[in-house]
N, C-alpha and C positions, 0 to 999 in steps of 0.2 A: 812404313807400316801403320803407324798410329794415325797419320793424316788420312790414309786410305780408309781405315776403319771408321774414323769420325764422319767422313763424307758418306760412306755407305750406310752407317747407322742413321744419319739424318734422313737420308732418302727412304730407308726402310720404314722408319717411324712415321714420316710424313705420308707415305702411301697407305699405311695402316690407319692413320687418323682420317684420311680422306675417305677410305672405304667405310670406316665406322660412321662418319657423318652421313654418307650416302645410304647406308643400311637403316639408320635411325630416321632419316628423312623419308625414305620409302615406306617404312612401317607406319609412320605418322600420317603420311598422305593416304595410305590404305585404310586408315582408321583402326589399326590394330595395336597402336600404342608403342611407346619406347621400349618396354621390356622385350617385345618380340624382335625388334631391331637388334637389341643387344644379344639376344639368344641366337639370332641369325648370324651375327658377326662372330661370336665366340665359339660356335659349333662348326664352323667351316674349317676344314683341314688347311686350306690356304692361309687363313688367319693364324692358326696355331703354328704352322711352319714358319711363317714370316715373323711372328712374335719371338720364336726361339732364335731365329737368325738375327733379328734386331737386338735381342738381349746379348747374344754372343759378340756382335760387333761393338755394342756399347761397352761391354766388359773389357774387350780387347783395347778399346780406345782409352779407357780409364786407367789410372795408375793405382787405384785403391786395391787393397787385399782383403776385401770383405769375403765372407764365405760364399755368397752368391756369385761374385765375380770370379773367384777361384774355381767354383764349380763349372761356370759357363766357359771358362778358358781351358778346361780339361780336353785333351785331344779326342777322347771318346765321345764327349758331348758335341764337339765341333764336327766330328765325323758323322754323328747321328743327324745333325742339322743339315749337313751336305746331302745325305741320303734322302731325308724328308723333302727338302726343297727341290731336289732334282726330280723325284717321283711326282711331286705335286705339279711342277712345271710340265713334265712330260705328259701326265694324264690330261692336263688342261689343253695342251696343244693337239694331242691325238684324239681325245674323246669329247671335250667340252667346247673348244674354240669353234669347230665347224657349226655348232648350233647356237653359239652365243648371240644374243640380241642386244647387248648393252651398247649404249651410245654416249657421247658427250663425256662428262666427268667420270661416270662409271667406267667407261672404256679406258680412260686414262689411268684410273686407279688400278683396274685389272691388268693393264699393260705393265705397270710397275711391279705389282705383286706377283705376277706370273712370269715376267720376263726380266725386267731391269734388276730388281733386288736379287733374284736367284743368280743372275750373271755376276753381279758384284760380289755376292757372298762366295760363290764357287771360285772366283778369281782370288779372293782373299784366302780361302782355304788352301788353294793350290800353291800359292806363292809365299804365304806368310805363316800358315799354321805349322806347328811342329810335326815332323814326319818320323816314320818308323816307330810309332807308339801303338798302332792299332793291331789287333789280332782278329782271326776269323770269328772267334766267339762274340766279338763286338757286333758284327753284322747281324748275327741271329738275335742278340740282345736288343738291338734297336727295333726289331719287329714287334716286341712285346707292347710297346706304347702304341704302335700303329694298330695292333690287334685290339687293344683296349678301347681305342677311339672307335673302331668299327663296331664293337659290341655296344658302346654307349649310344651311337647314332641309331642303331637298330632298336634299342630300348626306347629312345626318344621318339623314333618313328612309329613304333607300335602304340605309343601313348597318344601322340599328336596327329599321326597320319602324315607328317611332313618329314621328308628325307632331303638332305642337303645336295645329293648328287643323283642323277637318273639311274646310274648303274647299281645303286643300292636301294632302289625304290621297291620294297617288297610288295606294295599294293599293286604295282603294275607288272612286275616281273615274277613274283613268287619267290619263296625261300630257296628252292633248288637252284634257280638261275643266279640269285644273289649270292648264294654260297659258292657257286662256281666262280663268279666274278671276284669274290673275296679271296678265293684260293689263288687265282691268277695274280691278283694284286700282291698277295703275300709273297709269291714267288718273285715278283718284280722287285719288291723291297729287299729280298735276300740277295738277288743278283746285283742290284745297284749298290747295296752295302758292301758286298764282296769286291766289287769294282773299286770302291773307294779305299778299301783295305789294301788292295793290290797296288793302287797308286801311291798310297802312303808308304808301302814297303819298298817300292821301286824308285821313288823320287830321288834324284841325285842331290837334293839340297835339304837342309834342315834348319828351319828358323824357330828356335825355342824361346827366344827372349820374350818375357811377359806372359808365358803360358805355363800351365802345370805340366809336369812330365809324366803323366799317366793317362 
């Protein structure tokens, strides 16, 4: 378990570091400065979901009992990350990948962030995370953070005119269409969250060592 977590954590952080370098390089090349590249990186849901996953894998690989590690090893947090990384990967494959134009190193980084890291984390969650700890209320609780993120990117977009994803671009789609898209995505988060709760309840194995029991 620990070795798997170590390898997966290294891959997750390496992919994030590569994407960060690419975002900064792009923003500098465009003449808009490093701060814009940092904002682009840290306001992407892909980044945030992968950071959460990387943190959980790191905490699982470490033997320390710090408050942060204990928090990240909680089954509810691990289930939240599984939901977020799954929705992120699914949205990319279904909505964004067909229109993606990235090549070279950017494409490699995207492949890891949207494919390899999610697959590694979901495998870790399925086989090594403690089971029978999640409840239906968790699935709805996880949507709070996703909703907060959505509100923040709308506020940022209203101020800057820049939206991280085309399906939330109010300037092109208008608020009614974006609201509909948000409602659909909210439903997707709930359904996927409930799916992970069901898997948690029905899984015939329970690996609790090194995790918090709530």
